[in-house]
C-alpha positions in Angstrom: -6.6 -8.0 15.6 -4.3 -9.0 12.7 -6.2 -7.0 10.1 -6.2 -3.9 12.4 -2.5 -4.2 13.0 -1.8 -4.6 9.2 -3.9 -1.5 8.5 -1.9 0.6 11.0 1.4 -0.7 9.6 0.2 0.1 6.0 -0.9 3.6 7.1 2.6 4.2 8.6 4.2 2.8 5.4 2.0 5.0 3.1 2.8 8.0 5.3 6.5 7.4 5.0 6.2 7.1 1.2 4.3 10.4 1.1 7.2 12.1 2.9 9.4 11.5 -0.1 8.4 14.1 -2.6 10.3 12.6 -5.6 8.0 9.6 -5.6 4.9 11.8 -6.4 2.7 9.8 -4.1 0.3 12.0 -2.0 -2.5 11.5 0.5 -5.1 14.2 0.2 -7.0 14.4 3.5 -10.7 15.0 3.6 -11.8 18.6 4.6 -10.8 20.6 6.6 -7.4 18.8 6.3 -6.1 19.0 9.8 -3.9 16.4 11.4 -6.8 14.3 12.6 -8.3 14.2 9.1 -4.9 13.3 7.7 -4.5 10.4 10.1 -8.0 9.2 9.5 -7.5 9.4 5.7 -4.3 7.4 6.0 -6.1 4.8 8.0 -8.9 4.6 5.5 -6.6 4.4 2.6 -4.5 1.7 4.4 -7.7 -0.3 5.0 -8.7 -0.1 1.3 -5.1 -1.0 0.3 -5.2 -4.0 2.7 -8.5 -5.1 1.3 -7.3 -4.7 -2.3 -4.1 -6.6 -1.5 -6.1 -9.4 0.3 -8.8 -9.9 -2.2 -7.6 -8.8 -5.7 -3.9 -9.3 -4.9 -4.4 -12.9 -4.0 -6.2 -13.7 -7.2 -3.6 -11.9 -9.3 -0.8 -13.6 -7.5 -2.3 -17.1 -8.0 -3.0 -16.4 -11.7 0.5 -14.9 -12.2 2.3 -17.9 -10.5 3.9 -19.0 -13.7 5.2 -15.4 -14.2 6.6 -15.5 -10.7 8.6 -18.6 -11.6 9.7 -17.2 -15.0 10.9 -13.8 -13.6 12.2 -15.2 -10.3 9.7 -13.2 -8.4 10.4 -9.8 -10.0 6.8 -9.6 -11.4 5.8 -9.1 -7.7 7.1 -5.6 -7.9 4.8 -4.7 -10.7 1.9 -6.5 -9.1 2.4 -4.5 -5.9 2.7 -1.3 -7.8 -0.5 -2.1 -9.7 -2.3 -2.8 -6.4 -1.1 0.6 -5.0 -2.3 2.3 -8.2 -5.6 0.4 -8.0 -6.1 1.7 -4.4 -5.4 5.3 -5.7 -7.9 4.8 -8.5 -10.5 3.5 -6.1 -10.1 6.6 -3.9 -9.8 9.2 -6.7 -13.6 9.4 -6.9 -13.7 11.5 -3.8 -11.9 14.7 -3.0 -9.6 12.8 -0.6 -7.5 9.7 -0.8 -4.3 8.4 -2.3 -2.8 9.9 -5.4 -0.1 8.2 -7.4 1.1 10.5 -10.2 3.4 8.2 -12.1 3.3 4.4 -12.3 7.0 3.8 -12.2 7.4 6.0 -9.1 4.5 3.9 -7.8 6.7 0.8 -8.3 9.4 2.4 -6.1 6.7 3.5 -3.5 5.3 -0.1 -3.5 8.8 -1.5 -2.9 9.3 0.9 0.1 5.8 0.0 1.5 6.7 -3.7 1.1 10.0 -3.3 2.9 8.4 -1.4 5.8 5.7 -4.1 6.1 8.4 -6.8 6.0 10.5 -5.2 8.7 7.4 -4.7 11.0 6.3 -8.2 10.2 9.6 -9.6 11.5 9.3 -7.8 14.8 5.5 -8.2 15.3 5.2 -11.8 14.2 3.8 -14.0 17.0 6.6 -16.3 18.4 6.1 -20.0 18.8 7.3 -21.2 22.2 
């Protein structure tokens, strides 16, 4: 249930980022490109992003731990942008998926996605009674 909830929140966050045209982050739905295909594409891209973040992101964050200390956590912005770019690269082999046109705008998009995930995480976190 936790993974499914994280995928839905990631899909929402990616959708919000694609609504900001200045960021140059797009989701290309698979054909014919109607609303259902766009939603399914967002969910698939979000699932890939969650898997990349879970598997590769964890390894990178453990290896970059000294850089986290050295930069007071700011390297996390670049790592999140790299993971978003990696997700876009993994989906570029098909005619649908995530497109990130510029890495530095991808950094801003990753920050927005992280903030949205953080806000939803605060409200949806299980409470200990």
